[in-house]
DSSP file (Angstrom, degrees, kcal/mol; ACC not computed):
  #  RESIDUE AA STRUCTURE BP1 BP2  ACC     N-H-->O    O-->H-N    N-H-->O    O-->H-N    TCO  KAPPA ALPHA  PHI   PSI    X-CA   Y-CA   Z-CA
    1    1 A M              0   0    0      0, 0.0    82,-0.2     0, 0.0     2,-0.1   0.000 360.0 360.0 360.0 136.3  109.7  116.9   95.8
    2    2 A A        -     0   0    0      1,-0.1    81,-0.1    80,-0.1     2,-0.0  -0.456 360.0-101.9 -81.5 154.7  107.4  117.5   98.7
    3    3 A D        -     0   0    0     -2,-0.1     2,-0.4    79,-0.1    79,-0.2  -0.356  37.9-154.5 -68.6 158.1  105.0  115.0  100.0
    4    4 A M  E     -A   81   0A   0     77,-2.1    77,-3.4    -2,-0.0     2,-0.4  -0.999   9.1-156.1-140.1 140.6  101.4  115.5   99.1
    5    5 A R  E     -A   80   0A   0     -2,-0.4     2,-0.3    75,-0.2    75,-0.2  -0.968  13.6-173.2-115.8 132.1   98.1  114.5  100.7
    6    6 A A  E     -A   79   0A   0     73,-2.7    73,-2.9    -2,-0.4     2,-0.5  -0.897  17.6-139.6-119.3 152.3   94.9  114.2   98.7
    7    7 A K  E     -A   78   0A   0     -2,-0.3     2,-0.3    71,-0.2    71,-0.2  -0.962  27.3-179.5-111.0 128.8   91.4  113.6   99.8
    8    8 A V  E     -A   77   0A   0     69,-2.9    69,-3.0    -2,-0.5     2,-0.4  -0.930  15.2-157.2-130.6 152.1   89.3  111.2   97.6
    9    9 A R  E     -AB  76  30A   0     21,-2.7    21,-2.6    -2,-0.3     2,-0.4  -0.992  27.2-115.3-130.4 136.1   85.8  109.8   97.7
   10   10 A I  E     + B   0  29A   0     65,-2.7    64,-2.6    -2,-0.4    19,-0.3  -0.555  36.8 168.8 -69.9 125.0   84.5  106.7   96.1
   11   11 A T  E     +     0   0A   0     17,-2.9     2,-0.3    -2,-0.4    18,-0.2   0.507  63.1  17.6-113.4 -10.8   82.0  107.6   93.4
   12   12 A N  E     - B   0  28A   0     16,-1.2    16,-2.7    60,-0.1     2,-0.4  -0.971  53.7-166.2-160.8 145.5   81.6  104.3   91.6
   13   13 A I  E     - B   0  27A   0     -2,-0.3     2,-0.5    14,-0.2    14,-0.2  -0.992   6.6-171.3-134.2 126.5   82.2  100.6   92.2
   14   14 A E  E     - B   0  26A   0     12,-2.2    12,-2.9    -2,-0.4     2,-0.3  -0.976  11.5-152.3-120.1 123.5   82.1   98.0   89.4
   15   15 A A  E     - B   0  25A   0     -2,-0.5    10,-0.2    10,-0.2    -2,-0.0  -0.697  19.1-118.7 -93.3 144.7   82.3   94.3   90.3
   16   16 A Y  E    S+ B   0  24A   0      8,-2.6     7,-2.9    -2,-0.3     8,-1.9  -0.990  92.1  31.0-131.1 140.3   83.8   91.7   87.9
   17   17 A P  S    S-     0   0    0      0, 0.0     7,-0.1     0, 0.0    -1,-0.1   0.711  77.8-149.5 -66.6 162.2   82.5   89.4   86.7
   18   18 A T  S    S+     0   0    0     -2,-0.1     2,-0.4     4,-0.1    -2,-0.1   0.656  83.1  55.6 -75.7 -15.3   79.1   91.0   86.6
   19   19 A V  S    S+     0   0    0      2,-0.1     2,-0.2     0, 0.0    -1,-0.0  -0.968 108.7   0.1-118.5 135.7   77.4   87.6   87.1
   20   20 A G  S    S-     0   0    0     -2,-0.4     0, 0.0     2,-0.0     0, 0.0  -0.494 115.2 -12.0  88.6-161.6   78.2   85.3   90.0
   21   21 A T  S    S-     0   0    0     -2,-0.2    -2,-0.1     1,-0.1     2,-0.0  -0.630  75.3-120.2 -80.1 122.9   80.6   85.9   92.8
   22   22 A P        -     0   0    0      0, 0.0     3,-0.1     0, 0.0    -1,-0.1  -0.349  27.0-177.9 -64.7 141.2   82.9   88.9   92.1
   23   23 A T  S    S+     0   0    0     -7,-2.9     2,-0.3     1,-0.2    45,-0.1   0.474  72.1  23.9-111.3 -10.9   86.6   88.3   92.0
   24   24 A Q  E     -B   16   0A   0     -8,-1.9    -8,-2.6    -7,-0.1     2,-0.4  -0.980  59.7-159.5-148.8 155.8   87.6   92.0   91.4
   25   25 A E  E     -BC  15  62A   0     37,-2.0    37,-3.4    -2,-0.3     2,-0.6  -0.992  11.6-147.1-137.2 134.2   86.2   95.4   92.0
   26   26 A T  E     -BC  14  61A   0    -12,-2.9   -12,-2.2    -2,-0.4     2,-0.5  -0.906  18.0-159.4 -99.6 120.1   87.2   98.6   90.2
   27   27 A L  E     -BC  13  60A   0     33,-3.5    33,-2.4    -2,-0.6     2,-0.5  -0.866   1.8-157.8-101.3 127.1   86.9  101.6   92.5
   28   28 A T  E     -BC  12  59A   0    -16,-2.7   -17,-2.9    -2,-0.5   -16,-1.2  -0.925  11.1-168.7-106.3 126.6   86.6  105.1   91.1
   29   29 A F  E     -BC  10  58A   0     29,-3.2    29,-2.6    -2,-0.5     2,-0.3  -0.904   3.9-169.6-113.8 140.1   87.6  107.9   93.3
   30   30 A N  E     -BC   9  57A   0    -21,-2.6   -21,-2.7    -2,-0.4    27,-0.2  -0.909  32.3-105.3-122.2 155.7   87.0  111.6   92.7
   31   31 A F        -     0   0    0     25,-1.4   -23,-0.2    -2,-0.3    25,-0.2  -0.649  49.3-104.3 -78.8 134.3   88.4  114.6   94.6
   32   32 A P        +     0   0    0      0, 0.0     2,-0.3     0, 0.0    21,-0.1  -0.280  48.5 160.0 -67.5 142.6   85.7  116.1   96.8
   33   33 A A        -     0   0    0     16,-0.1     2,-0.4    17,-0.0    14,-0.1  -0.907  29.4-124.2-147.0 171.9   84.0  119.3   95.9
   34   34 A K        -     0   0    0     -2,-0.3     2,-0.5     2,-0.2     4,-0.1  -0.957   9.9-128.5-128.7 139.7   80.8  120.7   97.0
   35   35 A D  S    S+     0   0    0     -2,-0.4     2,-0.2     2,-0.1    -2,-0.0  -0.736  84.2  11.1 -78.1 131.2   77.6  121.9   95.2
   36   36 A G  S    S-     0   0    0     -2,-0.5     2,-0.2     2,-0.0    -2,-0.2  -0.486 108.8 -28.4  96.6-169.4   76.9  125.4   96.5
   37   37 A L        -     0   0    0     -2,-0.2    -2,-0.1     1,-0.0     3,-0.1  -0.551  48.5-137.6 -89.7 146.8   79.0  127.8   98.6
   38   38 A Y        -     0   0    0     -2,-0.2     2,-0.1     1,-0.1    -1,-0.0  -0.614  43.9 -83.2 -89.3 159.4   81.6  127.0  101.2
   39   39 A P    >   -     0   0    0      0, 0.0     3,-1.7     0, 0.0     5,-0.2  -0.384  35.8-126.5 -62.6 141.6   81.7  128.9  104.5
   40   40 A A  T 3  S+     0   0    0      1,-0.3    -2,-0.0     2,-0.1     0, 0.0   0.738 106.0  63.2 -62.6 -24.5   83.6  132.2  104.1
   41   41 A D  T 3  S-     0   0    0      1,-0.0    -1,-0.3     0, 0.0     0, 0.0   0.494 107.5-122.0 -83.1  -1.4   85.9  131.3  107.1
   42   42 A G    <   +     0   0    0     -3,-1.7     6,-0.2     1,-0.1    -2,-0.1   0.683  67.9 137.3  74.3  17.5   87.3  128.3  105.2
   43   43 A S        +     0   0    0      4,-0.1     2,-0.6     5,-0.0    -1,-0.1   0.624  39.1  94.9 -78.4 -12.3   86.3  125.9  108.0
   44   44 A D    >>  -     0   0    0     -5,-0.2     4,-1.3     1,-0.2     3,-0.6  -0.712  66.5-150.3 -81.8 120.2   85.0  123.2  105.6
   45   45 A E  H 3> S+     0   0    0     -2,-0.6     4,-1.9     1,-0.3     3,-0.2   0.878  96.6  56.0 -59.1 -40.7   87.8  120.6  105.1
   46   46 A D  H 3> S+     0   0    0      1,-0.2     4,-3.0     2,-0.2    -1,-0.3   0.867 102.5  58.3 -59.4 -34.3   86.6  119.7  101.6
   47   47 A Q  H <> S+     0   0    0     -3,-0.6     4,-2.0     2,-0.2    -1,-0.2   0.910 104.5  50.1 -61.1 -42.8   86.9  123.4  100.7
   48   48 A Q  H  X S+     0   0    0     -4,-1.3     4,-0.9    -3,-0.2    -1,-0.2   0.912 114.4  43.7 -64.9 -41.9   90.6  123.4  101.7
   49   49 A F  H >X S+     0   0    0     -4,-1.9     4,-2.1     1,-0.2     3,-0.6   0.916 113.0  51.0 -69.4 -42.0   91.3  120.3   99.5
   50   50 A A  H 3< S+     0   0    0     -4,-3.0    -1,-0.2     1,-0.2    -2,-0.2   0.822 102.5  62.5 -65.0 -30.4   89.2  121.6   96.6
   51   51 A R  H 3< S+     0   0    0     -4,-2.0    -1,-0.2    -5,-0.2    -2,-0.2   0.870 117.4  26.7 -61.7 -37.5   91.1  124.9   96.7
   52   52 A F  H << S+     0   0    0     -4,-0.9    -2,-0.2    -3,-0.6    -1,-0.2   0.624 134.7  31.4-103.9 -16.1   94.4  123.2   95.9
   53   53 A S     <  +     0   0    0     -4,-2.1    -1,-0.2    -5,-0.1    -2,-0.1  -0.606  69.0 171.2-137.7  72.3   93.2  120.2   93.9
   54   54 A P        +     0   0    0      0, 0.0     2,-0.3     0, 0.0    -4,-0.1   0.721  63.6   8.7 -66.4 -22.6   90.0  121.3   92.2
   55   55 A C  S    S+     0   0    0    -25,-0.0     2,-0.3     2,-0.0   -25,-0.0  -0.997  70.4 118.9-155.0 155.9   89.5  118.3   90.0
   56   56 A G        -     0   0    0     -2,-0.3   -25,-1.4   -25,-0.2     2,-0.3  -0.865  30.0-143.9 163.1 165.5   90.8  114.8   89.5
   57   57 A A  E     -C   30   0A   0     -2,-0.3     2,-0.3   -27,-0.2   -27,-0.2  -0.993   4.8-164.0-151.5 149.8   90.0  111.1   89.5
   58   58 A L  E     -C   29   0A   0    -29,-2.6   -29,-3.2    -2,-0.3     2,-0.4  -0.968   5.0-160.6-131.0 149.3   91.7  107.8   90.4
   59   59 A S  E     +C   28   0A   0     -2,-0.3     2,-0.4   -31,-0.2   -31,-0.2  -0.991  11.3 178.4-134.0 128.6   90.7  104.3   89.5
   60   60 A L  E     -C   27   0A   0    -33,-2.4   -33,-3.5    -2,-0.4     2,-0.6  -0.979  19.5-145.4-128.6 138.6   92.0  101.2   91.4
   61   61 A T  E     -C   26   0A   0     -2,-0.4     2,-0.5   -35,-0.3   -35,-0.3  -0.927  13.9-155.3-105.6 124.9   91.2   97.6   90.8
   62   62 A V  E     +C   25   0A   0    -37,-3.4   -37,-2.0    -2,-0.6    -2,-0.0  -0.858  23.7 164.1-100.2 125.6   91.0   95.5   94.0
   63   63 A A        +     0   0    0     -2,-0.5    -1,-0.1   -39,-0.2     5,-0.1   0.394  39.1 113.5-119.2  -1.6   91.7   91.8   93.5
   64   64 A N    >>  -     0   0    0      1,-0.2     3,-2.1     2,-0.1     4,-0.9  -0.625  61.6-146.1 -72.5 116.5   92.3   90.8   97.1
   65   65 A P  T 34 S+     0   0    0      0, 0.0     3,-0.4     0, 0.0    -1,-0.2   0.794  96.6  61.4 -56.2 -28.9   89.4   88.5   98.1
   66   66 A A  T 34 S+     0   0    0      1,-0.2    -2,-0.1     3,-0.0    -3,-0.0   0.681 107.5  44.8 -71.1 -17.0   89.5   89.8  101.7
   67   67 A L  T X4 S+     0   0    0     -3,-2.1     3,-2.0     2,-0.1     4,-0.4   0.574  80.8 114.6-104.6 -11.0   88.7   93.4  100.4
   68   68 A I  T 3< S+     0   0    0     -4,-0.9    -5,-0.0    -3,-0.4   -53,-0.0  -0.429  90.5   9.9 -61.9 127.8   85.9   92.6   97.9
   69   69 A G  T 3  S+     0   0    0     -2,-0.2    -1,-0.3     2,-0.1    -2,-0.1   0.456  99.5 105.4  84.0   1.8   82.7   94.2   99.1
   70   70 A K    <   +     0   0    0     -3,-2.0     2,-0.3     2,-0.0    -2,-0.1   0.594  67.3  70.4 -89.5 -11.5   84.5   96.1  101.9
   71   71 A F        -     0   0    0     -4,-0.4     2,-0.3     4,-0.0    -2,-0.1  -0.766  62.3-166.6-107.8 152.8   84.2   99.5  100.1
   72   72 A A    >   -     0   0    0     -2,-0.3     3,-2.3   -60,-0.0   -62,-0.3  -0.982  34.1 -94.1-137.1 148.3   81.1  101.6   99.5
   73   73 A V  T 3  S+     0   0    0     -2,-0.3   -62,-0.2     1,-0.3     3,-0.1  -0.402 114.6  33.0 -57.5 132.3   80.2  104.6   97.3
   74   74 A G  T 3  S+     0   0    0    -64,-2.6    -1,-0.3     1,-0.4   -63,-0.1   0.108  81.4 135.9 102.1 -19.7   80.7  107.7   99.5
   75   75 A D    <   -     0   0    0     -3,-2.3   -65,-2.7   -66,-0.1    -1,-0.4  -0.384  42.5-151.6 -59.1 138.3   83.6  106.3  101.5
   76   76 A T  E     +A    9   0A   0    -67,-0.2     2,-0.3    -3,-0.1   -67,-0.2  -0.928  17.5 176.0-120.9 140.6   86.3  109.0  101.8
   77   77 A F  E     -A    8   0A   0    -69,-3.0   -69,-2.9    -2,-0.4     2,-0.4  -0.935  30.0-123.9-138.6 157.7   90.0  108.5  102.3
   78   78 A Y  E     -A    7   0A   0     -2,-0.3     2,-0.5   -71,-0.2   -71,-0.2  -0.877  24.7-160.4 -95.0 138.8   93.3  110.4  102.5
   79   79 A V  E     -A    6   0A   0    -73,-2.9   -73,-2.7    -2,-0.4     2,-0.5  -0.987   5.4-154.9-121.4 120.7   95.8  109.3   99.9
   80   80 A D  E     -A    5   0A   0     -2,-0.5     2,-0.6   -75,-0.2   -75,-0.2  -0.823   1.4-157.8-100.2 132.9   99.4  110.2  100.7
   81   81 A F  E     +A    4   0A   0    -77,-3.4   -77,-2.1    -2,-0.5     2,-0.4  -0.942  16.3 171.8-109.6 120.1  102.0  110.6   97.9
   82   82 A T        -     0   0    0     -2,-0.6     2,-0.1   -79,-0.2   -79,-0.1  -0.989  30.8-127.1-130.2 122.8  105.6  110.2   98.8
   83   83 A K              0   0    0     -2,-0.4   -80,-0.0   -82,-0.2    -2,-0.0  -0.451 360.0 360.0 -68.9 137.5  108.3  110.1   96.2
   84   84 A I              0   0    0     -2,-0.1    -1,-0.1     0, 0.0     0, 0.0   0.381 360.0 360.0-114.6 360.0  110.6  107.0   96.6
């Protein structure tokens, strides 16, 4: 199996508990796509990812206290998949 790289963007963050100091956050990631047209020359990077991975979502729960509050809606990441 070949390695795969995906591009994901945070679209939602839910903190737990909802009252008091959060001890966890659930991050929802979606694969980027664009409203409207992409440039005909294919120069938009999101266009290249959307072409091969047109839809999808990931959800991760972060429980590391050092990472709570470090992510924001709109943050974009590469996620690499390597079979082990």
